C-alpha positions in Angstrom: 5.4 25.3 4.9 8.2 23.0 4.0 9.5 21.0 6.9 13.0 19.6 6.8 13.1 16.4 8.8 15.4 13.5 9.4 12.8 11.2 10.9 13.8 7.7 9.7 12.3 4.3 10.3 14.4 1.3 11.2 15.9 0.2 7.8 15.8 -3.5 8.8 12.1 -3.3 9.6 11.5 -1.6 6.3 13.2 -4.4 4.5 11.2 -7.1 6.3 7.8 -5.6 5.7 8.7 -4.7 2.2 9.5 -8.4 1.5 6.4 -9.7 3.3 4.0 -7.2 1.8 0.8 -5.4 2.7 -1.5 -8.3 3.7 0.9 -9.9 6.1 2.1 -6.6 7.6 -1.5 -5.4 8.0 -2.4 -8.5 9.9 0.7 -8.2 12.0 -0.1 -4.7 13.1 -3.7 -5.5 14.1 -5.4 -4.7 10.9 -4.7 -1.0 11.1 -3.2 1.6 8.8 -4.7 0.4 5.5 -5.6 3.0 2.9 -9.0 2.7 1.2 -8.8 0.4 -1.9 -9.4 3.4 -4.3 -5.6 3.6 -4.4 -4.5 1.1 -7.0 -1.1 0.4 -8.7 -0.8 1.6 -12.3 0.8 -1.7 -13.3 0.6 -5.2 -11.8 3.4 -6.6 -9.7 4.5 -3.2 -8.3 5.7 -3.3 -4.7 7.6 -0.8 -2.5 8.4 0.0 1.1 10.2 3.1 2.3 10.1 6.2 4.4 7.2 8.6 3.8 7.8 12.1 2.5 4.4 13.8 2.6 2.9 16.5 0.5 -0.4 18.4 1.1 -1.5 20.1 -2.1 -4.4 22.0 -3.5 -6.5 20.0 -6.0 -5.4 20.6 -9.5 -2.1 22.2 -8.5 1.2 20.4 -8.4 3.4 23.3 -7.2 4.2 21.6 -4.0 5.2 18.4 -5.7 8.0 20.4 -7.4 8.9 21.9 -4.0 9.1 18.6 -2.2 11.6 16.9 -4.5 14.7 18.4 -2.8 13.4 16.9 0.5 13.4 13.4 -1.0 16.3 10.9 -0.9 17.2 7.3 -1.4 14.6 4.9 0.0 11.8 7.4 0.3 8.2 7.0 -0.9 6.4 10.2 -1.8 2.9 10.4 -0.4 0.6 13.1 -1.9 -2.8 14.2 -0.5 -5.0 17.1 -1.6 -7.1 19.5 0.5 -10.3 18.3 -1.3 -11.0 15.4 -3.6 -9.2 15.5 -6.9 -8.5 13.1 -9.9 -6.4 15.5 -12.0 -3.2 14.2 -13.4 -0.8 15.9 -11.0 2.2 13.6 -11.6 3.8 12.2 -14.7 7.0 11.0 -16.3 9.1 14.1 -15.7 8.4 14.0 -12.0 9.3 10.3 -11.9 12.6 11.1 -13.7 13.5 13.6 -11.0 12.6 11.3 -8.2 14.4 8.4 -9.7 17.5 10.5 -9.9 17.3 11.0 -6.1 16.7 7.3 -5.3 13.0 7.6 -4.5 11.3 4.3 -4.6 7.8 5.2 -5.6 4.7 7.4 -5.2 1.3 7.1 -3.4 -1.1 9.8 -4.5 -4.7 10.4 -3.5 -5.3 12.0 -6.9 -4.5 11.3 -10.5 -1.5 10.5 -12.5 -0.7 10.5 -16.2 2.1 9.3 -18.6 1.2 5.8 -17.4 3.0 4.0 -20.3 6.2 6.0 -19.6 6.0 5.3 -15.8 5.5 1.6 -16.5 8.4 1.5 -18.9 10.5 3.2 -16.3 9.5 0.7 -13.7 8.5 3.5 -11.4 5.8 2.2 -9.0 2.7 4.4 -8.5 -0.5 3.9 -6.5 -3.1 6.5 -7.5 -6.8 7.2 -7.1 -7.2 7.8 -10.8 -5.5 7.9 -14.2 -6.2 11.2 -16.0 -4.6 13.3 -18.6 -6.1 16.4 -17.0 -3.3 18.9 -16.5 -2.7 21.1 -13.4 -1.4 24.5 -12.5 1.5 25.7 -10.3 0.0 28.5 -8.4 -1.1 27.7 -4.9 1.0 27.1 -1.7 0.7 23.9 0.3 2.9 22.0 2.7 5.7 19.4 2.7 6.5 16.9 5.5 3.3 17.5 7.5 0.8 14.8 8.6 -1.7 14.0 5.8 -4.6 11.7 5.3 -4.4 9.8 2.0 -7.4 7.7 1.1 -8.3 7.4 4.8 -4.8 6.5 6.0 -3.1 8.9 8.4 0.6 9.3 7.3 3.3 11.3 9.1 6.6 12.1 7.6 9.1 9.3 8.4 6.4 6.6 8.7 6.8 3.4 6.7 4.8 3.0 3.5 4.2 -0.5 2.3 2.4 -0.9 -1.1 1.8 -3.8 -3.5 -1.0 -5.3 -5.5 -3.0 -5.7 -2.3 -3.1 -2.0 -1.5 -1.3 0.7 0.5 -0.4 0.5 4.2 1.1 3.1 6.6 3.1 1.7 9.5 4.0 4.2 12.2 7.8 4.4 12.4 8.0 3.8 16.1 6.0 0.5 15.7 8.0 -0.8 12.7 10.5 -3.1 14.6 7.8 -4.8 16.6 5.5 -5.2 13.6 8.3 -6.6 11.5 9.0 -9.2 14.2 5.3 -10.1 14.3 5.1 -10.3 10.5 8.1 -12.7 10.4 6.4 -14.9 13.0 3.2 -14.8 11.0 5.1 -15.8 7.8 6.5 -18.8 9.6 3.1 -19.8 10.9 1.6 -19.5 7.4 4.3 -21.7 5.9 3.4 -24.4 8.4 -0.3 -24.2 7.4 0.6 -24.1 3.7 2.5 -27.4 4.1 -0.5 -29.0 5.9 -2.9 -27.8 3.2 -0.6 -29.2 0.5 -0.8 -32.5 2.4 -4.6 -32.5 2.1 -5.6 -31.1 5.5 -8.7 -28.9 5.3 -9.0 -25.4 6.9 -12.3 -26.7 8.5 -10.2 -29.1 10.6 -7.0 -27.1 11.1 -8.9 -24.1 12.4 -11.5 -26.1 14.4 -14.4 -24.6 12.4 -16.5 -27.7 12.4 -17.3 -26.9 16.0 -18.2 -23.4 15.0 -20.5 -24.6 12.3 -22.2 -26.9 14.8 -22.5 -24.2 17.4 -24.2 -22.0 14.7 -26.7 -24.7 13.9 -25.3 -25.7 10.5 -26.1 -29.3 9.7 -25.1 -31.7 7.0 -27.9 -33.4 5.0 -27.3 -36.2 2.5 -29.0 -35.6 -0.8 -31.4 -38.5 -1.4 -31.9 -37.8 -5.1 -30.0 -39.7 -7.7 -28.2 -38.2 -10.6 -27.4 -39.6 -14.0 -24.1 -37.7 -14.0 -22.8 -35.4 -16.6 -23.6 -37.7 -19.4 -27.1 -38.2 -17.9 
């Protein structure tokens, strides 16, 4: 089936988590929603945040990727899962050209992609399980805009996808405003800590971990041997 839906996350929340990135957002939402690290960007520095449009496809068959494109629009991130594990190159430059024309921001696919040099030159961000030139067929039905599991992350159409060099995160759309606010507070807190570290404060003291070490029985022992130094 192909579901037409107008489920949309809060755009301001999407902008915030997109700027702050996966690590900060993941911490702000209680360390939930992170996809398995098998999904990697095809080029460094890629980052994206947007509304999820989901595809459930048969392995080795990209028919439903073609079918999903008319359901995509500006600000969306396409999320593709397969009914069983696959590394076939289901997506390439021609798909990216179509999606770019519709304002789609990027792709997360729990399978393979190809035409990596072309995608990189286009600046079209992709997170994939594999890079493979293995072609696919267009023969088997699947679904568009249904809940899927991509690399262990549960994704519903309309949820927020955040992806960068640290991985891929799915943020439920109803939680997005609250998580964005927590992420902003976390950013401010981290900046305070960064300034203290730059001034020479140690994490051992800032986080009170000396007491933790003592409680765990870790002791300091002065080395009684002498050393001639590097020039010995």
